[in-house]
C-alpha positions in Angstrom: 146.8 45.3 56.2 149.8 47.4 56.6 151.9 48.4 53.2 154.5 45.6 54.3 152.6 43.1 54.6 151.3 40.6 51.8 148.0 38.5 51.7 150.6 35.5 52.6 151.5 37.1 55.7 147.7 36.9 57.1 147.7 33.2 57.5 147.4 30.9 60.1 150.8 30.1 61.8 152.1 28.8 65.4 151.8 32.7 66.8 148.5 33.2 65.1 146.7 35.5 67.6 143.1 37.4 66.9 144.6 40.9 65.6 144.2 43.9 67.8 143.0 45.9 65.0 140.8 44.4 62.5 141.9 44.0 58.9 140.0 45.2 55.9 137.7 42.8 54.4 139.3 43.3 51.0 142.6 41.9 52.4 141.2 39.0 54.5 139.6 37.9 51.3 143.0 38.3 49.7 144.6 36.3 51.8 142.3 33.5 51.7 142.6 33.5 48.2 146.3 33.1 48.7 145.8 30.2 51.2 144.3 28.3 48.9 146.7 28.6 45.9 148.2 25.0 46.6 144.8 23.3 47.4 143.7 20.2 44.8 142.3 21.4 41.3 139.1 20.8 42.0 137.3 23.2 39.6 139.6 22.1 36.6 138.7 18.1 36.9 142.7 17.5 38.2 140.8 15.4 41.4 139.5 12.0 41.6 137.4 12.6 45.1 136.0 14.7 47.6 134.5 17.8 45.2 131.4 16.6 43.5 131.1 19.1 40.6 128.7 19.1 37.9 128.4 22.5 35.8 128.8 26.1 36.9 125.1 27.1 36.8 124.7 24.6 39.3 127.2 25.7 41.6 125.9 29.4 41.3 122.6 28.2 42.4 123.3 26.0 45.4 125.7 29.2 46.3 122.8 31.8 46.3 120.3 29.1 48.1 122.9 28.8 50.5 123.4 32.3 51.1 119.6 33.3 51.4 119.6 30.8 55.0 123.2 31.4 55.9 122.2 32.5 59.3 118.9 30.4 60.1 118.8 27.5 62.0 116.6 24.4 61.7 117.3 23.5 65.6 114.2 24.9 66.1 111.4 24.4 63.7 108.8 26.7 65.7 111.3 29.5 64.8 111.5 28.8 61.2 109.0 26.6 59.8 110.0 27.0 56.1 113.0 25.2 56.6 111.0 22.6 58.0 109.2 22.4 55.3 111.9 22.6 53.1 113.8 19.7 54.9 110.1 17.6 54.9 110.0 18.1 51.0 113.8 17.0 50.4 113.1 13.9 52.4 110.1 12.6 50.5 111.4 13.5 47.2 114.6 11.4 48.4 112.1 8.7 49.6 110.3 8.7 46.1 113.7 8.1 44.1 114.7 5.1 46.0 110.8 3.3 46.1 110.3 4.1 50.0 106.6 3.0 51.0 104.3 6.0 51.7 105.1 4.6 55.7 108.9 5.9 55.2 110.3 8.6 57.2 113.5 10.3 57.3 115.9 13.1 58.2 118.4 15.3 56.7 121.7 15.0 58.5 125.0 16.8 57.6 126.6 14.0 55.5 127.1 10.0 55.0 129.2 9.9 58.4 126.0 11.5 60.5 123.6 9.3 58.5 125.4 6.0 59.2 125.7 7.0 62.9 122.2 7.3 62.9 121.0 4.3 61.7 123.9 3.2 64.4 122.3 4.4 67.1 118.3 3.5 65.6 119.2 0.2 65.2 120.7 0.1 69.2 117.3 1.5 70.7 115.5 -0.7 68.5 117.1 -3.6 70.0 117.3 -2.2 73.2 113.0 -2.2 72.6 112.5 -5.2 71.1 115.4 -7.6 71.8 116.3 -6.6 75.4 117.9 -9.7 76.5 121.0 -8.7 73.9 124.0 -7.2 76.3 126.5 -7.2 73.8 125.0 -6.4 70.4 126.5 -6.9 66.9 126.5 -5.4 63.4 127.6 -7.6 60.1 129.3 -5.0 57.7 131.5 -5.9 54.7 135.3 -5.2 54.7 134.7 -2.5 52.4 131.9 -1.3 54.1 132.7 2.6 54.8 134.7 3.3 58.0 132.3 5.9 59.3 130.2 2.4 60.4 133.3 1.5 62.4 132.9 5.1 63.9 129.5 4.7 64.6 130.2 0.8 66.6 132.7 2.4 68.5 130.4 5.4 69.1 127.4 3.4 70.5 129.2 0.4 72.0 128.3 -2.0 68.8 130.4 -5.0 68.2 131.7 -5.1 64.2 132.0 -7.9 62.9 133.4 -8.0 59.3 132.2 -10.1 56.7 134.5 -11.0 53.4 134.1 -10.0 50.4 134.3 -12.4 47.3 136.3 -12.3 44.1 134.5 -9.4 42.7 134.7 -7.4 46.1 131.1 -7.8 46.6 130.3 -9.1 50.4 129.2 -12.6 50.8 125.9 -13.6 51.6 126.9 -17.2 52.7 129.7 -15.8 54.9 127.4 -13.2 56.8 125.1 -16.4 57.1 127.8 -18.1 59.2 129.0 -14.8 60.9 125.1 -14.2 62.1 124.4 -14.8 66.1 121.7 -13.8 68.3 123.9 -11.1 69.2 123.4 -9.7 65.8 120.8 -6.6 65.4 121.9 -5.1 62.1 123.1 -6.3 59.2 125.0 -3.6 56.6 124.8 -3.4 52.6 126.9 -1.0 50.6 125.2 0.4 47.3 127.8 0.9 45.9 130.9 0.1 48.0 133.4 3.0 47.7 136.7 1.2 46.9 135.5 -0.6 44.1 132.3 0.8 43.1 130.5 -2.4 43.3 127.0 -3.3 44.9 126.9 -6.0 48.0 124.3 -8.5 47.4 121.1 -6.3 49.2 118.4 -9.1 48.4 120.4 -12.1 50.1 121.7 -9.9 52.9 118.5 -7.9 53.5 116.8 -11.8 53.2 119.2 -12.7 55.9 118.3 -10.4 58.2 114.6 -10.8 57.8 115.0 -14.1 58.5 116.3 -13.2 61.8 113.9 -10.5 62.6 116.5 -7.9 62.4 117.4 -4.6 60.4 119.2 -4.1 57.4 120.6 -0.8 56.2 122.1 0.0 53.0 124.5 2.4 52.6 123.6 4.3 49.5 125.9 7.3 50.3 127.6 7.5 47.3 125.2 6.0 45.1 121.6 7.0 46.4 121.5 10.0 44.1 123.0 8.1 40.7 122.1 4.3 41.0 118.1 5.5 40.4 119.3 7.8 37.3 121.6 4.7 35.9 118.8 2.4 36.5 116.3 4.8 34.5 119.0 5.2 31.4 118.8 1.3 31.2 121.6 -0.1 33.2 121.0 -3.4 34.7 121.7 -3.2 38.0 121.3 -5.9 41.3 118.3 -4.5 43.6 119.5 -2.0 45.7 116.6 0.2 47.3 113.5 -0.3 49.3 111.9 -2.3 46.9 114.1 -5.2 48.2 112.1 -6.6 51.4 113.9 -6.9 54.2 115.9 -3.4 53.8 114.7 -0.9 56.8 116.4 1.7 56.4 119.0 3.5 53.6 121.5 6.5 53.6 122.0 8.9 50.6 124.3 12.3 50.4 122.8 14.8 48.5 126.3 16.7 48.8 127.6 13.9 46.5 125.7 12.8 43.0 123.0 15.1 44.3 125.2 18.3 43.8 123.8 20.0 46.8 126.3 22.1 49.1 127.8 20.0 51.8 126.9 19.2 54.3 123.6 17.6 53.1 122.6 13.9 53.3 119.4 11.7 53.9 118.6 8.8 56.4 115.7 7.0 55.4 113.7 4.5 57.5 110.8 2.0 56.3 108.6 3.0 59.4 108.4 6.1 61.1 108.2 3.8 64.6 111.3 2.9 63.3 112.6 6.7 63.0 111.7 7.6 66.4 114.5 5.3 67.8 116.8 7.8 66.3 115.3 10.9 68.5 116.6 12.1 71.4 114.5 13.8 73.7 115.1 15.4 77.5 112.1 16.5 79.3 113.6 18.1 82.4 116.0 20.5 81.4 115.6 24.3 82.7 115.9 25.6 79.5 112.5 24.3 78.1 111.5 21.0 76.8 114.7 19.4 74.3 114.1 17.1 71.3 116.8 17.0 68.8 116.2 14.7 65.7 120.0 14.1 64.6 123.6 14.4 66.5 124.0 18.2 65.9 122.6 20.6 67.7 122.5 23.8 65.3 121.7 22.6 62.1 122.6 24.8 59.1 119.6 26.2 57.3 121.6 27.0 54.3 122.5 23.2 53.6 118.8 22.3 53.4 118.1 24.9 51.6 120.7 24.8 49.0 119.9 20.8 48.8 116.2 21.6 48.3 116.8 24.2 45.4 119.1 22.0 43.3 116.9 18.8 43.6 113.9 21.2 42.2 115.7 23.0 39.7 117.5 19.7 37.9 114.6 17.7 38.7 114.5 13.9 36.7 115.6 15.3 33.6 118.4 17.3 34.8 119.4 14.2 37.0 119.3 12.1 33.9 121.1 14.0 31.6 124.4 14.6 34.3 124.3 10.6 35.0 124.8 9.8 31.4 127.5 12.1 31.0 128.8 10.5 34.1 128.1 6.8 32.9 129.9 8.1 29.5 133.1 9.5 31.0 133.2 6.8 33.0 133.1 4.1 30.9 135.8 6.3 28.7 138.1 6.1 31.4 137.6 2.2 32.4 138.4 1.4 28.9 141.3 3.4 28.7 142.9 2.5 32.0 142.2 -1.4 30.5 144.1 -0.4 27.5 147.1 0.5 29.0 149.4 -2.4 29.7 149.8 -3.2 33.0 146.9 -1.7 34.4 143.6 -3.4 35.1 140.6 -2.5 36.9 139.4 -4.3 40.3 136.1 -6.0 40.0 133.0 -4.7 37.9 132.2 -1.3 38.9 128.3 -0.6 38.8 128.5 2.9 38.6 130.9 5.9 38.1 133.6 5.1 40.9 136.1 2.3 40.4 139.9 1.2 41.5 142.7 0.0 39.5 145.8 -1.9 39.9 149.3 -2.6 38.3 151.3 -6.0 37.3 154.7 -4.7 37.2 155.1 -1.1 38.8 154.2 0.3 42.0 150.9 1.6 41.9 151.5 4.3 44.8 154.9 5.2 43.1 152.3 5.6 40.1 150.1 7.8 42.5 153.2 9.7 43.0 154.4 10.5 39.5 150.5 11.5 38.6 150.3 14.3 41.4 153.5 15.9 39.9 151.7 16.1 37.0 148.6 17.8 38.7 146.3 15.2 39.2 145.2 14.0 42.4 144.1 10.0 42.9 143.1 8.4 46.2 145.8 6.1 47.2 143.9 2.3 49.0 144.9 -1.0 50.1 144.6 -4.3 50.2 145.1 -5.2 46.9 147.3 -1.8 46.3 145.4 0.3 44.0 144.4 3.8 42.8 140.6 5.1 43.1 138.7 7.0 40.8 135.3 8.9 41.6 133.8 10.5 38.5 131.4 13.5 38.1 130.2 15.4 34.7 133.5 18.0 35.1 135.8 15.2 34.6 134.0 15.0 30.8 136.7 17.0 29.7 140.0 15.9 30.6 139.5 12.5 30.0 142.2 12.2 27.0 145.0 14.4 29.1 144.1 12.0 31.9 144.8 8.9 30.3 147.6 10.2 28.3 149.4 11.1 31.2 148.6 7.8 33.0 149.8 5.9 30.0 153.5 7.4 30.0 153.7 7.6 33.9 152.9 3.5 33.8 155.5 3.5 30.9 158.2 5.4 32.7 157.7 3.5 35.7 157.3 -0.2 34.4 159.6 -2.6 36.1 160.6 0.1 38.8 160.3 0.0 42.9 160.1 3.2 45.0 162.8 4.5 46.7 162.9 3.8 50.5 162.2 7.5 51.5 159.4 8.1 49.5 155.7 8.4 49.6 155.1 5.5 47.8 157.3 3.2 49.9 155.8 4.5 53.2 152.2 3.7 52.1 153.2 0.4 50.9 155.0 -0.3 53.5 152.4 0.5 56.4 149.8 -1.6 54.1 151.7 -4.7 54.7 152.7 -3.8 58.5 151.2 -7.1 60.2 150.5 -5.0 63.5 147.6 -2.7 62.8 148.5 -1.2 66.3 151.5 0.4 64.5 149.3 1.7 61.8 146.8 3.0 64.1 149.6 4.8 66.1 150.8 6.4 62.9 147.6 7.9 61.8 147.1 9.2 65.2 150.6 10.6 64.7 149.5 12.4 61.5 146.6 14.1 62.5 148.2 15.3 65.5 150.8 16.8 63.7 148.3 18.8 61.7 147.5 21.2 64.2 150.1 23.7 64.4 152.8 24.2 67.1 152.1 25.8 70.3 147.8 25.2 69.2 146.4 24.5 72.7 
């Protein structure tokens, strides 16, 4: 870096080019630190999504484990047998935690989206093998199911059929029974669904799938590494895992409440025979025999090593301790929100994520006001609400968060957002009947994130 430059000048811009002369490592790292100054403050628990942080000691272990396998690639298990062993043990520990039978098998993936993609791909290939007469296969999924499943349906040529939810935001098994057809190959349940933190009626949906001789996947990407410990702590929960007859596959993200490094998830199947439909093989490539277990070719070894390390380090006792802190923090937050005039919780959350709405103020305007105070709350729709995802890291900020929320809600009671505000824009988009217009807005927004001139 020349004396005239500052770290902020070494940043991505419309004119960014590979420098003619390399920059000093210290200058590059200083520029990175400068670049992240306006990022969400997850370390101090000011964010309520995206980062699942427990303790700095756990983070330090995960970083060290990840760095020891920083260069290794799990694409070829013959080259790095240690990674195959670590992956196998992660899958086995996850299967045991989710009460899978001895016949179960699974694969690590880069995250929940890839796990769900693999479950949908497996269902399609299974249907081709067992129901070849189905030419337009359908998947039943709740309206609250994660959009990654709509992406999966789109990618693999499956028709997504939405199941409505009841007054408590859980999928309606009765509606699902009316929507199932002879083209349905897969039924989805969430444990829990992200928007409201409630578990769908897994037993009823799995029984429906079993009655029709088809597959049932439980999306536990969010809850898979917390619900088992919540149950062990004595909280009553509806059945959600492989103990339910008819559940044929599950997904669970280790980089959420497993506290591993991103990206690490597991997709599990009740039998090895079912998992075989997930794999891709090509025997005729001049470069050799090719086989791939998941979407990715290169599979970073660091994520596998970090997942194995944190699971072994925490053990059941560690996960139970963190689950207790998370639940207590969640209960305090929910009670605090309910005590604020005009605010109320949507449904009855089963674990550590929840949404709240308002009677006499615009919640999107409330989100804007909280953001001014440094809090990042996700905005939801249908109905308009704000979303909270709780981790152990949030235990220390319950009182200041609730105090700010109470003050902002009181200041905004009876008010409406200015037409040009972000709150007004979000509310308007949520109310637009022609969803194609909203699709176009989202596409334009994503397109605008590129620096001008990038090509």
